[in-house]
N, C-alpha and C positions, 0 to 999 in steps of 0.2 A: 893433279897435286895442288893443294891450296896452301898459301902462305899468308900469315897474318903480320901486320906491321905493329910495332910496340906501342906507338901512340894511339890513343883512342879520343877522338873529338867528335862531339855531337854537333852537326850542322843542321841548322833549321831548313824546312822545305823551301822557305822564301829564298834563302841565300843560295842554295843549290840551283833553284830554278833561275834566279836573276843572273848569278854569275855564269851559269851554264849557257843561257841564251846569249850573253855577252860573248862568250867563247865560240859558240856557234857562228855568231856574226864575224867576231875578230879573226877567226881562223880562215875566213874566205875573203880577206881584203885584197886579194890579188886582183888587179884589174888587167895587167898585161897590156896596157893600151898605149904606152908612150913609144916604144921602140921594138919592132919586131922584123924578122926576116922569114922567108918561106922556101920550101922546096915545092915541087910541083906534082910529086907522086901522091896517089891516094894512100891512106894509112894502111900499112901492111898488117895482115893478120888481125884486122879489127873488124869485128861483127857485132852490131847492136841488134839483139834478137827483138823482134816485135812484141809489144804487149799483148797478152791474151785479153783483148778488150771485151767487155761485156756490155758497154755503152759507148756511144760516140763521144769522144771529148776533144777532138781537134778540127774535124772538117764538117762544116755545116752549109746547107743551101741558103742562099740569100735572094732567091728568086722572088720577084714581086716587091723588091726593096724592103725586105724584112729588117726590122730594127732590134728584134730579140731573137737569139738563137740558143739552142740547147734546151736541156731539161734539168730539173733537180732530181738527185737520186740519194739513196741511203744504203749503207752497208754495215754489217756487223763485224766489230773487231774481234781479234783473238788476243789472248793474253800476250804481253810483250810486244805487241804491234805498237807502232808510233803513228802519230798523225802525218809525219814526214814520209813514212813508208807508204801509207795510203794515198797521200797527195801525189807522189811521184807515179805510182801505178795507174792512177786515174787522170793524169795530165793536169794537176793542180800544183800551185806553189804553196809554200809554207804558210804565208799570210792568208791566202784564200781559204785554206782548210781550218786554220786556227780561229780566225774571226767568225767563221760560220759555225763553230763549235766551241763557244766560250766556257761551257760547262764541263768540257772534257780536259784531262790532263794530257797534254801534247806528247809527253814522253813516257807515259806509264798507263796505257790502255788495258783494260781487263777484258775477259771474255764477253761477248754478246752485248757490248755497248754500240748503240746506234750512232753512226757517224754520218752527218750530212755532207754530201758531195756536191758543192755548189757549181754544177756544170751547165748553168745557164747564164748567158751574159748579154748585156745590153751593148750594142756597138757604139763606139765613141762618135761623136759629132766631127766628122772629118771626111775628106773625099775618099771614096772607095776605090783607091788606086794604090797599088804597091803595098808598103808596109806602114801600118799605123800603130805606134807604140803609146799606150796609155801608162804614164808613170804612176798614176794614183792607185791603180789596181794591179800594177806590175804584170801587164799582159800585153802581148803582141797580136795583131791581127794582120794577116797577109790576104790581099785580094788578087788572085791571078786574073790576068786580062781576059775579059769576055767569057768568064766561066760560071758566073752566077753563084760563086761559093766563097767562103772565107775559111782560112786555116788560122787556128788560134793557138798560142802556147804561153805558159807562164814564163816569167823572166826574172833574172836578178839584176838590179840596177844600182847606181851610184849611191853610196851612203852620204849622209848629211855632211856638207863641207866638200864632197867631191861629186856633186849631183850631176846626173845625166842631163845634158843640155836640151832645151826645147827647141823646136824649129823644124824647118824643112831642109832635108839633105838627100843624098843619094848613096847607093852602094857603089863604091868606086873600084873595087877589087874583089876577087874571090880566090882565096888561098887555102891550100891544105898543109898540114904538118908545119904549123907556124913555130919558129924559134923565137924566144922572147929575150930581149935585152933588158934586165931589170933596172928601172930607174933608182938612183940613189936614195930617194926618200922611202921608196918601198923596201929596199935592201936594209936600210937602217931599221925600220919599223919591224921587220921580221926577225932581224938579229936580236932586237930587244925583246921580243915575244917568245925567243926560244925556238924559232922556226927558220933558220938561216937559209938564204938562197944564194946560189952561184950568180955571177955576173951575167952569164948568158944561159938561159934555160933552153936546152934543145927540145925538139919535138918528142912526145912521149907521154907516158901516163902521169908524170909528175908535172907536166906543163900546164899552168892555170888557164891557158887559152883553149885547152882541148885540142882536137884534131882539125877544126874547121874555123876559119875567121873571115869576116867580110868587113874590111875597113870602110868607114863612112867619110863623107865629105867634110865632116867635122874633124879637124885635125886631131889625131891622137886617140879617137874614139872608134870602137869596133863593135860588131855583133859577133859573138863567138861562143864556142862551147865552154866547158869547164871540167876540171878534174875534181871539183868539189860540188856534186850536184845537189846536196842538201842545203845549199845557199839559195837555190832558186825560189823566187817569191819572197826575197828579202832584199834590203838596201845593204849590198855587201861589197860592191866594187869601188873602183876609183873612177868611175863614170861610165865604163863600158856596159853593154848589154849582154847578159849571159843566158844561155839556154841549157836545159838538159842535154847531155850528149846524144841521146837518141833523137831529140827534137831538131837539134841544129843540123844533124845529118840530113833529115828530110827537108828542112827549109833550104839548106845549101844546094840541093838538087833542083829546087823549085825556082829559086830567084836568079836573075841575071844581073851582070854589071849594068848600072844605070837605073836600077829599080829604085823608084821614089820611096823615101823614108820620111814619115812625119812623126814627130815626137810631141805629145801633148800631155797636159795634166788635168784631168776631168774626173774629180772625185765623185760627182753627182751626175747621174746619167738617167735619162727617161726615154721611153719608147713604147710604141703600140705593138701588141701581139694578140690576135684572134680576138679583137674587141676589147682587150683590157689595156689599160694605161699602166706601165710599170715604172718603178723607180728603184734604182741601184745606188747604194751609198757607201763611201768609204771615207775614212778619215783623210783629210789632205796631208801630204807629205810635210814634214816640219818646215821646210823652206817656205810653203805657202800657208802654214797654219794661221797666220794673221789675217788671211784672206777668207777664212771659213764663212763669216756672215755674208760677205759679198758673194761668194760662190753659192751659198744656199739661197740667197735672194734671187740670184740669176735663175736657179732651178725653179723656184715658185713661179716666176714670171713665165718661164717656158711651159710649165705645167698648165698654166692658165690659158696659154695660147693653143696648147695641144688639145686641151679639153674643149675649148671653144669651137675648134674645127669640126669636132664631131658631136657638138651639143651634149657632151658628157659632164658629169658633176663630180668633182674631186672631193674626196674625204680628207680634209686637211689634217685631221687628227691622226689618220693613218700615215700621212706624209711625215708628220713630225715624229712618229714612232720610228719610221724607216730611218730618218736622219739621226735619231738618238742611238739606234742600234748600230748603224754604220757597219753592218756584217757582210756587206757584199752580195747579199742575196736579192735578186730582182723580185719586187713585191708589188702586186696590184693595189692601186690606191684609189680606185673609184668607189663611190658609195655602194654598199652590197658586195663588194669584192671579197674574196677569201682572205682571211688574216693569216699571219706567218705560221701559226701552229697548224692551221688547215693545209697550207701549202706543203709543209713537211709531212704531213699525214698522207698526202697524195703522191708523194715523191716515188719514183720508180725504185723498187727494192732490188738490190744487186746482191747475188750470191758471192761471197768473198771467195777469190781463186785460191787454190791450194798454195800457190807461191806468188807473193807480190813481186813485181818487176824491181830488181835492183835492191831489194831488201838485204841489209848487211847479214852475213853469216859469221859466226865465231868458232874457230876450230879449237879443238882441246889442247890445253897446255900439257907439256911433258916436263920431266925433271931436267931435260937438257936444253930448255928454253930460258932465255932472259925475259923477265917480267917486271911489272910495277905493282905494288899494293898501296891502296890508299888508306888514310886513316879511318877509324870506324865510325859507323852510324848507329844510332839506336833504332832508326826507322828503316824498315825494308823498302818502303816506296822511295825514300831519298836515294838509296843506294842503287835501286833499279833505274832511277831517273838519270843518275850520273853515267851509269853504264851505257844507257841508251844514247845520251849525248855524245859520249866518247865513240861509240860505234858509228855515229853519223858525221864524224869529222872527215876531212879531206887532207891527207889521206886518212882512212879509217885507223882508229886505235882500238883493236879488238879487246872488248871488255865484257866481264860478266860479274854479277853479284854473288858473293858466297856468305855463308853464315856459320858462326861457331859461338857457342855459349851465349846466344842472345844478341851478338854484336854482328852487324853487317859491314862488309867491306867490298871494294871493287878491285878485282884483279885484271890487270891490263897486259896484253901481250898475246902471242909471242913476238919478241923483237929479234932482229938478226944478230946483233952484237952489242957491246957495251955502248958504243957511241950513240947508236939509234935509241937505245933505252934511255941514256941520260938526256937526250934531247926531248924525248917524249915526256919524261919526268919534269923537266923544266916547263914545258908547255902546260902541263896540267897544274903545276905549282902556280905559275903566273896567271893563267886564266880562270882558275877556279879558286885560288887562295886555299889550296888543300896541302896538308902534310902527306908525303908519299915516301915510300921505301923502294929502292931497286933491289931486285933479287937475282943473284947470279945462278947460272945453271948449277945444279946439283950433281950432275954427271954428264960426261961427254962419250 
């Protein structure tokens, strides 16, 4: 059953995209890092099914002191996929996949669009011991002792003004089922956004810490899971480091109390692989943006040194192109090396699985359900993008686009009751600046 709001407002693609991305970020501003308590039992009735992996995305050999790990791959999308869906399935974060595919609409993919999966990484300059977290590419690297391998995961980190700190520390505890005492500042923030929180958040699916937490020696900072997985690969927290639920569970079982943790900011990386010198570039985070020229100069000096060690000749025009793109894709920069388009052409082609891990599903509305209807769009793509953004919130707002007489709207629901419906409506109004109408059940 489809309902249409009375008001009809045409919102531009730019406004929906910009405000929607703000909502994606704003909806995940829970860090849960200030005050927390724990139980000791493992989460009950909780099973994270393993991904049906068709290419390795997490565990790589570093035998022989390898500096570059992984490979590039491509996959073809299906209609209504999002880059967030593909990112999670293949072990990437939101920023990883969007900067590598700037020509694609992150929230409205079509059938048979080629998506580059940047599953090749240059290891950061840091001791290969314990955990190394590179804020610039929002990626964690864990080096188990004496195993000649690295485990790598995308992470969510502190937003601007609440930056994750740099430096060396350790994991000081390992806890399951954390309860979170909400700091007053975060409590006010969520109340104003229409997403109120209790003073103490018990362990469970609504807890922003997820089911596993590892406090660091930096007071108030943790590595933990999340109940808002589509914030991974973004600056979304109040300083803590967040992982996908399925990734933090694996990491939790791998690391011990006392594991070293080193946090760095290295937007420009270089390393050798099979006779090629690679450069990987990212935009520096806002806190370090004024140091961009200095950081790039340091990279150029390092490239000169690395090339001289093997009597190689760097193509500086290629280096400049990599720095300009800043797409996170490791690219060879010697003379006669393959260019970026050739790298993509040679990437491993992956068959898209029937079901992407964690991809949101939307159940059918009935006349007995509470729901919300947005104002109208003249563009079907705009309506589709809004529905996709809502489906990827935490918690999910089940949404679908509908059409009547050439006007497209987004119907959101089902919701359990009037209170839940009104809270969701307020969030949509505040974060997307959209007119909405709540719809009561037509029959019980």
